[in-house]
C-alpha positions as CSV (number, residue, x, y, z in Angstrom):
1,M,14.8,-2.1,-13.5
2,Q,12.1,0.3,-14.1
3,S,9.4,1.7,-11.5
4,V,6.1,1.9,-11.8
5,T,3.9,4.1,-9.1
6,V,0.3,4.0,-9.1
7,V,-1.2,6.7,-6.9
8,C,-4.7,6.5,-5.8
9,V,-7.5,8.2,-3.8
10,G,-8.6,6.2,-0.9
11,K,-8.0,2.8,0.5
12,C,-9.1,-0.3,-1.3
13,K,-11.9,-1.6,1.1
14,E,-13.3,-4.7,-0.6
15,N,-11.4,-7.9,-0.2
16,H,-11.5,-9.0,-3.9
17,W,-9.9,-5.9,-4.7
18,R,-7.3,-5.7,-2.2
19,D,-6.4,-9.5,-3.5
20,A,-6.6,-8.1,-7.3
21,C,-3.8,-5.6,-6.4
22,R,-1.4,-7.9,-4.7
23,E,-1.7,-10.5,-7.6
24,Y,-1.1,-7.9,-9.9
25,A,1.9,-6.4,-7.9
26,K,3.3,-10.0,-7.6
27,R,3.0,-10.5,-11.4
28,L,4.7,-7.0,-12.3
29,S,7.4,-7.4,-9.8
30,A,9.0,-9.7,-12.4
31,Y,9.6,-6.7,-14.7
32,C,9.6,-3.9,-12.7
33,R,9.7,-2.4,-9.0
34,F,6.0,-1.7,-8.6
35,S,4.3,0.1,-5.7
36,I,1.0,1.4,-4.8
37,V,0.5,4.9,-2.7
38,E,-2.8,5.4,-1.2
39,V,-3.9,9.3,-0.3
40,E,-6.2,10.3,2.1
41,E,-9.6,10.8,0.6
42,E,-11.5,14.3,1.2
43,R,-14.7,14.2,2.8
44,C,-17.6,16.0,0.8
45,P,-20.8,16.9,2.1
46,D,-24.0,14.8,1.1
47,R,-25.3,17.4,-1.5
48,P,-22.6,19.5,-2.4
49,N,-22.6,22.3,-4.8
50,E,-19.9,22.9,-7.4
51,A,-18.0,24.8,-5.4
52,Q,-17.4,22.3,-2.7
53,I,-16.7,19.4,-5.4
54,A,-13.8,21.9,-7.2
55,L,-12.5,22.3,-3.6
56,V,-12.4,18.6,-2.8
57,L,-10.9,17.8,-6.2
58,Q,-8.5,20.4,-5.8
59,K,-7.5,19.2,-2.4
60,E,-7.2,15.7,-3.4
61,G,-5.1,16.9,-6.8
62,E,-2.6,18.5,-4.1
63,R,-2.3,15.3,-2.2
64,I,-1.6,13.2,-5.4
65,I,0.9,15.7,-6.4
66,K,2.8,15.7,-3.3
67,A,2.8,11.7,-3.6
68,I,4.2,11.4,-6.9
69,P,8.0,10.5,-6.7
């Protein structure tokens, strides 16, 4: 059976989105092993410059790569 892993940054905070994710996972479970991996989001200043944005994206990208099975 095929495995599908979704790696995302941050947590799903709204109830309707969490419910949708659970429903999607339930429907896919008949066809594959499905999992969602949430990695921690990097905090960013209120008014970031381009270098700060690039640093945040780099750190989040590294976390995503580490989470890939």
